[in-house]
N, C-alpha and C positions, 0 to 999 in steps of 0.2 A: 256787949258794951255799946256798940255802934247803934243798935236798935233802940236801946234805952235812951241814948242821946237824942235820936230823932224823935222818939215819942215825947220826951220832955220839951223839945223845941216846939213841936206841934201844939202841945198843951199850953205853952206859954204864949204862942203867937196866933193861934187859930181864931180866937175871938176878936183880937185886935185887927187882923188883916182881912178876915172873911166874915166876921159876925157869926161864926159857927160855935157850937158847944165845944169846950175844950176837952171834955171827957171822951176817951176812946173806949167804946163798949166791947168791941171784939176785933179780931184780926182774921182776915181771909187770905189764905195762901193760894197762889196760882202759879203757873209756869212749871217747867220740868223739875225744878228743884223742890217743889212742894211734895214730890214723891219720896224724898228722903225719909226713911223709916224713923218714926219717933220725933220728927222735927216739930210737929204741931204740939205734941205733949210736952216736949222740952221747953218750947217758947211759952206755952200757957203756964207752966210751972215757974219759969224764970221771971216772966212779966206780970204774973197774976191777972191776966186778961184771957178770956176765952179765945182759943185759936182753933180754926177749922180749915179743912181743905175745900176749896171752892169747886163748883160744878160749872165748867165752861159752857155747857149746853143749857143752862138755866134760862137764859133769855131766848134762846132758840125754841125751847119747848113751849114758852108762853105765847110765842107768835104763831106757831102752827103753820108756818109757811115753808119750812124746810123739813125734809126727812132726815133725821139724825143718822149719820152713817154708823156702821157697826165698829166703832172704835172703843176699846176699853177705856173706862173713865180715867184711870191713872195715866194712860198714854195721852188722852185728850188734854190733860193739863198743860202739856207742852205746846198746844195750839191755842191757848186762851187768848193771846193777843190777836192772832189772825182771825179767830172766831168773832171777837169783839169788833174788829175793823170791818169784817164782812157784814155785820149787822148795821153799820152806819150807812 
């Protein structure tokens, strides 16, 4: 219910405040809780929006400046914020 409320708020206010398109085309899950089994499927069904689990190393792979450590992808989701901050 809370997620639906936030989506509705964004759709009503995004074009007014930011000039952005109000349509949300997809949702990308990151962080440790993205590992909850079936969360992406449940949200996609409930919200009728494509939902997928993110790849925290996507930006690192495109830069080719770091060697990606041998961390399982599902475990790496917990480090998404730290990885993003390190790229800044």
